C-alpha positions as CSV (number, residue, x, y, z in Angstrom):
1,X,-79.2,-145.1,31.9
2,X,-76.9,-143.8,29.2
3,X,-74.3,-141.1,29.5
4,X,-72.8,-139.3,26.6
5,X,-69.9,-136.8,26.2
6,X,-71.0,-133.9,24.0
7,X,-69.1,-133.6,20.7
8,X,-67.7,-130.2,21.5
9,X,-66.2,-131.5,24.8
10,X,-64.7,-134.5,23.0
11,X,-63.1,-132.2,20.3
12,X,-61.8,-129.8,23.0
13,X,-60.2,-132.7,24.8
14,X,-58.6,-134.0,21.6
15,X,-57.3,-130.5,20.8
16,X,-55.8,-130.1,24.3
17,X,-54.1,-133.6,24.1
18,X,-52.8,-132.8,20.7
19,X,-51.4,-129.5,21.8
20,X,-49.7,-131.1,24.8
21,X,-48.1,-133.8,22.5
22,X,-46.8,-131.1,20.2
23,X,-45.4,-128.8,22.9
24,X,-42.1,-129.4,24.5
25,X,-43.2,-127.8,27.8
26,X,-46.5,-127.2,29.7
27,X,-47.3,-125.0,32.6
28,X,-48.7,-126.4,35.8
29,X,-52.1,-124.8,35.0
30,X,-52.2,-126.4,31.6
31,X,-51.5,-129.8,33.1
32,X,-54.1,-129.3,35.8
33,X,-56.6,-128.3,33.2
34,X,-55.9,-131.4,31.1
35,X,-56.2,-133.6,34.2
36,X,-59.5,-132.0,35.2
37,X,-60.9,-132.7,31.7
38,X,-59.6,-136.3,31.8
39,X,-61.1,-136.8,35.3
40,X,-64.5,-135.6,34.1
41,X,-64.3,-137.8,31.0
42,X,-63.4,-140.9,33.0
43,X,-66.4,-140.3,35.3
44,X,-68.7,-140.1,32.3
45,X,-67.0,-143.0,30.4
46,X,-65.8,-145.3,33.2
47,X,-64.8,-148.2,31.0
48,X,-63.0,-145.9,28.5
49,X,-65.2,-146.7,25.6
50,X,-66.0,-143.9,23.2
51,X,-68.5,-145.8,21.1
């Protein structure tokens, strides 16, 4: 069985991570949202490979 992360979700995750890196501060809600996206991604890509 093969699982894939849709391109739009991957781009959204990259944008959120980039925004967090550029920002000096983040709200609790923003951090929770990022953690939720990362948690979902880790379940789809358990070994961390994006190939």
